[in-house]
C-alpha positions in Angstrom: 0.0 0.0 0.0 1.5 3.3 -1.0 1.5 5.9 1.9 -0.3 8.6 0.0 -1.8 10.8 2.8 -0.3 13.2 5.3 -1.5 11.3 8.3 0.6 8.2 7.5 3.6 10.3 6.6 3.5 12.1 10.0 3.1 8.8 11.8 6.1 7.4 10.0 8.1 10.5 10.9 7.3 10.2 14.6 8.4 6.5 14.6 11.7 7.4 13.0 12.4 10.2 15.5 11.6 7.9 18.4 13.9 5.2 17.2 16.7 7.8 16.6 16.3 9.1 20.1 16.6 5.6 21.6 19.6 4.9 19.5 21.4 8.1 20.6 20.5 7.3 24.3 22.0 3.8 24.0 25.2 5.1 22.3 25.5 7.7 25.2 25.3 4.9 27.8 27.9 2.9 26.0 30.3 5.8 26.1 29.8 6.4 29.8 30.2 2.7 30.8 33.5 1.6 32.2 35.8 -0.7 30.3 35.4 -3.5 32.9 31.8 -4.2 32.0 33.2 -7.0 30.0 32.6 -8.3 26.5 29.2 -9.6 27.3 27.8 -6.2 28.1 29.4 -4.7 25.0 28.0 -7.5 22.8 24.5 -7.0 24.2 24.8 -3.3 23.4 26.0 -3.9 19.9 23.3 -6.4 19.4 20.7 -3.9 20.5 22.3 -1.3 18.3 21.9 -3.7 15.3 18.3 -4.3 16.1 17.6 -0.6 16.2 19.4 0.1 13.0 17.5 -2.7 11.3 14.2 -1.3 12.5 15.1 2.2 11.3 16.0 0.7 7.8 12.7 -1.2 7.7 10.8 2.1 8.3 12.8 4.0 5.8 12.5 1.3 3.1 9.3 -0.7 3.8 9.4 -2.5 0.5 12.8 -4.2 1.2 10.9 -6.9 3.1 10.1 -8.4 -0.2 13.7 -9.7 -0.4 12.7 -12.1 2.4 10.3 -13.8 0.0 12.5 -13.4 -3.1 16.1 -13.8 -2.0 18.7 -12.4 -4.4 21.8 -14.1 -3.1 21.1 -17.2 -5.1 20.3 -15.4 -8.4 22.8 -15.8 -11.3 22.9 -14.6 -14.9 23.5 -17.4 -17.5 24.5 -17.0 -21.1 21.9 -17.6 -23.9 20.4 -21.1 -23.5 18.5 -23.3 -26.0 14.8 -24.0 -25.5 13.8 -27.6 -25.0 11.7 -29.3 -27.7 8.8 -29.8 -25.2 8.9 -26.2 -24.0 9.0 -24.9 -27.6 6.1 -27.2 -28.5 4.0 -26.0 -25.6 4.7 -22.4 -26.2 4.1 -22.5 -30.0 0.9 -24.5 -29.7 -0.9 -21.7 -27.8 0.7 -19.1 -30.0 -0.4 -20.7 -33.2 -3.9 -21.3 -32.0 -4.3 -17.7 -31.0 -2.7 -16.5 -34.3 -5.1 -18.7 -36.3 -8.1 -17.3 -34.4 -7.1 -13.7 -34.8 -8.7 -13.1 -38.3 -12.0 -14.5 -37.1 -11.9 -12.5 -33.9 -11.4 -9.4 -36.0 -14.3 -10.3 -38.3 -16.8 -11.0 -35.6 -15.8 -7.9 -33.5 -18.8 -5.6 -33.2 -21.2 -8.0 -34.8 -24.6 -8.9 -33.4 -25.0 -12.6 -32.8 -28.2 -14.3 -31.7 -27.5 -17.5 -29.8 -30.4 -20.0 -29.1 -29.8 -22.1 -26.0 -32.3 -25.0 -25.8 -33.4 -26.4 -22.5 -31.4 -29.6 -23.0 -28.2 -27.5 -22.7 -29.3 -26.0 -19.4 -29.8 -29.6 -18.0 -26.4 -30.9 -19.3 -23.0 -31.0 -17.7 -21.7 -28.5 -20.3 -24.0 -25.6 -19.3 -21.3 -23.8 -17.4 -18.9 -24.2 -20.4 -21.5 -22.8 -22.8 -22.1 -19.8 -20.6 -18.3 -19.2 -20.3 -18.0 -19.4 -24.1 -20.7 -16.8 -24.6 -18.9 -14.5 -22.1 -15.6 -15.2 -24.0 -17.3 -14.1 -27.3 -18.5 -10.9 -25.6 -15.0 -10.2 -24.4 -13.8 -10.6 -27.9 -16.2 -7.9 -29.1 -19.3 -9.8 -30.1 -22.7 -8.4 -29.1 -24.6 -11.5 -27.9 -28.4 -11.9 -27.7 -29.4 -15.1 -25.9 -32.7 -16.8 -26.5 -33.4 -19.4 -23.8 -35.6 -22.4 -24.5 -37.0 -24.5 -21.7 -39.0 -27.3 -23.4 -37.7 -30.2 -21.3 -38.2 -28.2 -18.1 -41.8 -27.5 -19.0 -42.4 -31.1 -19.8 -40.9 -32.2 -16.5 -42.9 -29.6 -14.5 -46.3 -30.5 -16.1 -45.6 -34.2 -15.4 -44.8 -33.4 -11.8 -48.1 -31.5 -11.3 -50.1 -34.0 -13.3 -51.1 -31.5 -16.0 -51.8 -33.1 -19.3 -50.7 -31.1 -22.4 -51.3 -32.1 -26.0 -50.0 -30.9 -29.4 -51.6 -30.3 -32.7 -49.2 -30.2 -35.7 -46.3 -29.9 -33.3 -47.7 -26.8 -31.5 -48.6 -27.0 -27.8 -52.2 -26.2 -27.0 -51.6 -23.9 -24.0 -54.5 -23.3 -21.6 -54.2 -21.0 -18.6 -53.0 -23.6 -16.2 -50.3 -24.7 -18.6 -49.4 -21.1 -19.2 -48.8 -20.5 -15.4 -46.4 -23.4 -15.3 -44.6 -22.1 -18.4 -44.3 -18.7 -16.8 -42.8 -20.3 -13.6 -40.3 -22.3 -15.5 -39.3 -19.4 -17.7 -38.6 -17.4 -14.5 -36.4 -20.1 -13.1 -34.5 -20.5 -16.3 -34.0 -16.8 -16.6 -32.6 -16.4 -13.1 -30.3 -19.5 -13.6 -28.8 -18.1 -16.8 -28.4 -14.6 -15.2 -26.6 -16.2 -12.3 -24.2 -18.2 -14.5 -23.4 -15.3 -16.7 -23.0 -13.0 -13.8 -19.8 -14.8 -12.7 -18.1 -13.3 -15.7 -15.0 -14.7 -17.4 -13.4 -17.5 -15.5 -10.0 -16.8 -14.0 -10.3 -13.1 -14.9 -8.4 -10.8 -12.5 -10.8 -9.1 -10.0 -11.2 -5.4 -10.5 -10.3 -5.4 -14.2 -13.9 -5.2 -15.3 -13.6 -8.4 -17.4 -15.6 -10.4 -14.9 -18.4 -7.8 -14.8 -21.3 -8.9 -17.1 -24.6 -7.2 -17.1 -27.6 -9.3 -18.3 -30.8 -7.5 -19.3 -34.1 -9.2 -19.8 -37.6 -7.8 -20.2 -40.8 -7.8 -22.3 -38.9 -7.3 -25.6 -40.9 -9.9 -27.5 -44.3 -8.9 -28.9 -46.7 -11.7 -29.9 -50.3 -12.3 -31.1 -52.5 -15.3 -30.5 -52.0 -18.4 -32.6 -55.8 -18.5 -32.8 -58.2 -21.2 -33.9 -56.9 -23.6 -36.6 -58.6 -26.6 -37.9 -61.3 -26.1 -35.3 -58.7 -26.2 -32.4 -58.5 -23.2 -30.1 -54.8 -22.9 -29.2 -55.7 -20.4 -26.4 -52.5 -18.9 -24.9 -50.2 -20.3 -27.6 -48.7 -17.3 -29.5 -46.9 -16.3 -32.7 -43.9 -14.0 -32.4 -44.9 -10.7 -34.1 -41.7 -8.6 -33.5 -39.0 -7.7 -31.0 -38.1 -4.3 -29.7 -35.0 -4.1 -31.9 -34.2 -0.5 -31.2 -34.1 -1.0 -27.4 -32.1 -4.2 -27.7 -29.5 -2.6 -30.0 -29.2 0.2 -27.5 -28.4 -2.2 -24.7 -25.9 -4.1 -26.8 -24.1 -0.8 -27.6 -23.8 -0.2 -23.8 -22.0 -3.5 -23.4 -24.9 -5.5 -22.0 -26.0 -9.1 -22.8 -29.7 -9.3 -23.7 -31.6 -12.4 -22.6 -34.9 -13.3 -24.3 -37.3 -16.0 -23.3 -40.0 -18.0 -25.0 -42.8 -15.8 -23.6 -44.4 -13.1 -25.8 -46.4 -10.1 -24.6 -49.4 -8.4 -26.3 -50.5 -4.7 -26.1 -53.6 -6.0 -24.3 -51.5 -7.2 -21.3 -51.7 -10.9 -22.2 -48.8 -13.3 -22.1 -48.5 -16.0 -24.7 -46.4 -19.2 -24.9 -44.2 -19.0 -28.1 -41.6 -21.3 -29.5 -38.1 -20.1 -28.5 -36.7 -21.1 -32.0 -39.2 -18.6 -33.6 -38.2 -16.0 -31.1 -34.5 -16.5 -32.1 -35.3 -16.3 -35.9 -37.4 -13.1 -35.4 -34.7 -11.5 -33.2 -31.9 -12.3 -35.7 -34.0 -11.0 -38.6 -35.1 -7.7 -37.0 -31.7 -7.0 -35.4 -30.0 -7.7 -38.7 -27.7 -10.1 -37.0 -24.6 -11.3 -38.7 -25.1 -14.8 -37.3 -27.8 -17.0 -35.7 -26.5 -20.0 -33.7 -28.5 -23.1 -32.7 -27.3 -25.9 -30.4 -28.6 -29.0 -32.0 -28.3 -32.7 -31.1 -25.0 -33.2 -33.0 -26.4 -34.6 -36.3 -24.2 -34.3 -39.5 -25.0 -34.1 -43.2 -23.0 -36.2 -45.7 -22.9 -36.3 -49.4 -23.0 -40.1 -50.2 -21.8 -39.4 -53.8 -18.4 -38.1 -52.6 -15.7 -39.5 -50.4 -15.4 -42.9 -48.8 -16.8 -44.7 -45.9 -20.4 -43.6 -46.4 -19.8 -40.1 -47.9 -18.1 -36.8 -47.3 -19.2 -34.6 -44.5 -20.9 -31.4 -45.7 -20.4 -28.3 -43.5 -22.0 -25.6 -45.7 -25.4 -25.6 -47.3 -26.4 -22.7 -49.5 -30.0 -21.5 -49.2 -31.2 -23.3 -52.3 -29.5 -26.6 -51.3 -30.9 -26.3 -47.8 -34.4 -25.7 -49.2 -34.2 -28.8 -51.5 -32.7 -30.9 -48.6 -35.5 -29.7 -46.3 -38.2 -30.7 -48.8 -36.5 -34.1 -49.0 -36.5 -34.6 -45.3 -40.2 -33.5 -45.0 -41.2 -36.2 -47.5 -39.2 -38.8 -45.7 -41.0 -37.9 -42.4 -44.4 -37.6 -44.1 -44.7 -33.9 -43.4 -46.2 -32.0 -46.4 -47.7 -28.9 -44.9 -44.5 -27.1 -44.2 -45.4 -26.6 -40.5 -43.1 -29.1 -38.8 -42.5 -28.5 -35.1 -40.5 -30.6 -32.7 -42.2 -29.3 -29.6 -43.6 -32.7 -28.8 -40.7 -34.7 -30.3 -38.6 -37.0 -28.2 -34.9 -36.1 -29.0 -33.8 -39.7 -28.4 -36.3 -41.3 -30.9 -37.3 -38.4 -33.2 -34.0 -36.6 -33.6 -34.5 -36.3 -37.4 -37.6 -34.3 -36.8 -35.7 -32.0 -34.5 -33.0 -31.6 -37.0 -35.5 -30.8 -39.8 -37.0 -28.1 -37.5 -33.6 -26.4 -37.1 -33.1 -26.6 -40.9 -36.4 -24.9 -41.5 -35.6 -22.2 -39.0 -32.3 -21.6 -40.7 -33.9 -21.4 -44.1 -36.5 -18.9 -42.7 -33.7 -16.7 -41.1 -31.4 -16.7 -44.2 -34.4 -15.9 -46.5 -35.2 -13.0 -44.3 -31.7 -11.5 -44.5 -29.6 -13.2 -41.9 -26.2 -13.8 -43.4 -25.4 -17.1 -41.8 -27.0 -19.6 -39.5 -24.8 -22.1 -37.6 -25.8 -25.4 -36.0 -23.3 -26.7 -33.5 -23.5 -29.8 -31.3 -24.7 -29.3 -27.7 -22.7 -32.4 -26.7 -19.2 -31.1 -27.5 -17.4 -28.7 -25.3 -16.3 -25.5 -27.0 -18.3 -26.3 -30.1 -19.5 -22.6 -30.6 -15.9 -21.3 -30.3 -14.5 -23.9 -32.6 -17.2 -23.2 -35.2 -16.9 -19.4 -35.1 -13.2 -18.8 -34.4 -11.3 -21.6 -36.1 -10.8 -22.4 -39.7 -11.8 -26.1 -39.5 -15.0 -25.5 -37.5 -17.2 -28.4 -36.5 -20.9 -27.5 -37.3 -23.3 -27.0 -40.1 -23.7 -23.6 -41.8 -26.6 -22.4 -43.9 -25.9 -19.2 -45.8 -27.4 -17.2 -48.6 -26.3 -18.3 -52.1 -23.2 -16.3 -52.9 -23.3 -17.6 -56.4 -26.9 -17.0 -57.2 -26.8 -15.8 -60.8 -23.4 -17.4 -61.7 -23.8 -19.9 -64.5 -21.9 -21.6 -67.3 -21.7 -19.4 -70.4 -23.2 -20.3 -73.7 -22.6 -19.2 -77.2 -25.3 -16.5 -76.9 -23.3 -14.8 -74.2 -20.3 -14.1 -76.4 -21.3 -10.6 -77.3 -22.1 -9.7 -73.7 -18.6 -11.0 -72.7 -17.0 -8.9 -75.4 -18.8 -5.8 -74.2 -17.5 -6.4 -70.6 -13.9 -7.0 -71.4 -13.4 -4.6 -74.3 -12.9 -1.4 -72.1 -10.4 -3.3 -70.1 -8.5 -4.5 -73.2 -8.3 -0.8 -74.4 -6.7 0.2 -71.1 -4.2 -2.6 -71.4 -5.6 -4.3 -68.2 -6.7 -7.5 -70.1 -5.0 -9.4 -72.9 -6.8 -8.8 -76.2 -9.0 -11.7 -77.2 -10.5 -11.8 -80.7 -14.3 -12.8 -80.8 -13.3 -16.0 -82.5 -11.1 -17.0 -79.6 -13.9 -16.4 -77.1 -16.3 -18.5 -79.2 -13.8 -21.3 -79.3 -13.2 -21.2 -75.6 -16.8 -20.5 -74.5 -17.0 -23.8 -72.6 -14.5 -22.4 -70.0 -16.3 -19.2 -69.4 -18.8 -18.4 -66.6 -21.0 -15.4 -66.3 -23.0 -13.6 -63.6 -26.5 -12.7 -64.7 -29.1 -10.5 -63.0 -32.5 -9.8 -64.5 -31.3 -11.2 -67.8 -28.2 -9.0 -68.1 -24.7 -10.4 -68.0 -22.8 -8.2 -65.5 -19.6 -10.2 -64.9 -17.6 -12.9 -66.4 -14.4 -15.0 -65.9 -12.7 -18.0 -67.5 -11.3 -21.2 -66.0 -8.5 -23.1 -67.8 -7.3 -26.5 -66.5 -3.6 -27.2 -67.1 -1.8 -30.5 -66.5 1.4 -30.3 -64.5 3.2 -33.1 -62.7 4.4 -30.6 -60.0 0.8 -30.1 -58.8 -1.7 -32.8 -57.9 -4.3 -33.1 -60.6 -2.9 -30.1 -62.3 -3.8 -26.4 -61.8 -6.7 -24.0 -62.6 -6.1 -20.6 -64.1 -8.7 -17.9 -63.3 -8.5 -15.4 -66.1 -10.5 -12.8 -68.1 -12.2 -11.5 -65.0 -14.5 -8.5 -65.7 -17.1 -7.0 -63.5 -19.5 -4.2 -64.5 -18.6 -0.9 -62.8 -22.1 -0.8 -61.4 -21.4 -4.0 -59.3 -17.9 -3.4 -58.2 -18.9 -2.7 -54.6 -21.3 -5.6 -54.2 -18.7 -8.3 -53.7 -19.2 -9.9 -57.1 -15.5 -10.4 -57.5 -15.4 -12.3 -54.2 -18.2 -14.5 -55.4 -16.5 -15.3 -58.7 -13.2 -16.2 -57.0 -15.0 -18.4 -54.5 -16.9 -20.1 -57.2 -13.7 -20.8 -59.1 -12.0 -22.2 -55.9 -15.0 -24.5 -55.2 -15.0 -25.7 -58.8 -11.3 -26.6 -58.4 -11.9 -28.5 -55.2 -14.8 -30.5 -56.6 -12.5 -31.7 -59.5 -9.6 -32.6 -57.1 -7.5 -29.5 -58.1 -5.8 -27.8 -55.2 -3.8 -25.0 -56.9 -5.2 -22.0 -58.6 -3.2 -19.2 -60.3 -3.8 -15.8 -61.8 -1.7 -13.4 -63.9 -2.3 -9.7 -63.2 -0.8 -6.3 -63.8 -3.0 -4.1 -61.7 -4.7 -6.1 -58.9 -1.8 -7.7 -57.0 -3.0 -6.4 -53.6 -6.5 -7.8 -54.1 -5.3 -11.3 -54.7 -2.7 -11.1 -51.9 -5.4 -10.1 -49.5 -7.2 -13.3 -50.4 -4.3 -15.7 -49.8 -2.5 -15.7 -53.1 1.3 -15.8 -53.0 3.6 -14.4 -55.7 5.6 -17.0 -57.7 8.2 -16.7 -60.5 6.9 -17.3 -64.1 8.7 -20.6 -64.1 6.1 -21.9 -61.6 3.5 -21.8 -64.3 2.5 -25.0 -66.1 4.7 -25.6 -69.1 1.9 -25.0 -71.6 1.1 -21.6 -70.0 4.7 -20.6 -69.6 5.3 -21.1 -73.3 2.8 -18.3 -74.0 3.9 -16.0 -71.2 4.4 -12.4 -72.4 7.7 -11.3 -70.9 7.3 -7.8 -72.4 4.0 -7.3 -70.7 5.5 -9.0 -67.6 2.3 -9.8 -65.6 2.8 -11.0 -62.0 2.1 -14.6 -61.2 0.1 -15.5 -58.1 -0.7 -19.0 -56.8 -3.2 -20.1 -54.1 -3.4 -23.5 -52.5 -6.9 -24.7 -51.6 -7.3 -27.6 -49.3 -11.1 -28.2 -49.0 -14.5 -26.6 -49.1 -14.4 -25.9 -45.4 -11.3 -23.8 -46.0 -13.3 -21.8 -48.5 -16.3 -21.5 -46.2 -14.1 -19.8 -43.5 -12.4 -17.5 -46.0 -15.7 -16.3 -47.4 -16.7 -15.1 -43.9 -13.8 -12.6 -44.0 -14.2 -11.7 -47.7 -17.8 -10.9 -47.6 -17.8 -9.0 -44.3 -16.2 -5.9 -45.8 -17.0 -6.6 -49.5 -14.1 -4.4 -50.8 -14.1 -3.1 -54.3 -12.6 -5.4 -56.9 -11.0 -4.1 -60.0 -11.3 -6.6 -62.8 -7.7 -6.8 -63.9 -6.7 -10.4 -64.3 -5.2 -11.3 -67.6 
């Protein structure tokens, strides 16, 4: 403790003066004593003198006592020493993990993220870990909105009180007695989550503010009655109408975590039992959240036409693919009305119905403007952090179709391609291609079309080369209409080319450019000498024009998925300038 007030200073001064007086008195007595007092008396006096001096030094330098805990007599300086292999491995492991996570942390910083926590998580052994991961995301700059489900808790409470509840088309018919139990359970769940989040970040130093987490809940969800359907009065079952987005965003900007439940409120002062999944979808939509996260039962999607041992795991479903896959699952389950609900589904025996419900929620959210919906396993520790902050991830992502409008070119697109690339050829940005050459190579061209107009194009050429597994792809003749250069079309074309390469077993893509080196470097391309080109391409390399050569190695589609998150967050302008 630093003595920073006058009272302590004066007290210290008095102690020093008193010790000084006692020391002077003892010295005076020593001088007046006779020589025949003997060595014993003199030794005692000297010993007392030493004690007084030590006390005086302790008062004058109170921090010297730390030397008793940290002795310096045994410290030595050694020359530079080598690090052991084990110490190096342990140190670099943490460093590399953090370095690999840094780009994703930067991308997610400041983004609104809606996280749905089902009741099954709250009853599992991983509930504390999940809450800690949410606090960690907040510490990294994410603005989390939590939507708490409590379906198993409601089921258990109704069973305990002998209340019979039944479902129609997967929706609970909620009478007033059932509603009271739902309200009671919702209150317990809310308090439990607030308590767990209130502990803050584990192992955080006290007083740093890192362990201070403010959780705000309230009547943010507005609902209307589900009504009478098929002759059934659903009573206090409700439909989510909207959320108070303005107020929620204000709280998030203040650094709070917002907690939403499954109960909705009406202007007529009624409370309605809603589905927490629908609350999450509505919140993500109206908050314009970058991500919506569901904790599902750990199911995976595989493509049986690819890979070995039953198929290749699919981590990313575009909106159109997810819609077709959802329709397929509905037919398998005998659901044709599009109103699948898993409210009454047993997760142990009807897991596919639950998974379908999450898929349909993801489709609804992405269709309404949410960029990405992630489904992560509620049985794996750290699944949400691994999915959002690492390249490999471990969940299922549904996203809007980045390539909607990209198609293979046909002979009728030749003139549109010429119109796109001609201005760039005049500027010397693109190599001049006669119309006859474009017609002959039209099978390698792809175009981006919107409302019948071709607004972008590029060409893929496959080269055989023994140095690269299955050869290489060249992405060339990239041209984007000036009206679309700020809409991320260049990113979409590049991503499409990379995915095309991976599906054909090609893992190296190269470009030749004179103007857009920085754009490709930002997307993971590395400069190579012209000799790295496939022999057939190197034979036609124009040394007078001297374009730079850039290669990119692509491992798998998951790699591309994670890169797209960073590319499409900022959507920087792309100048069409590849040869």
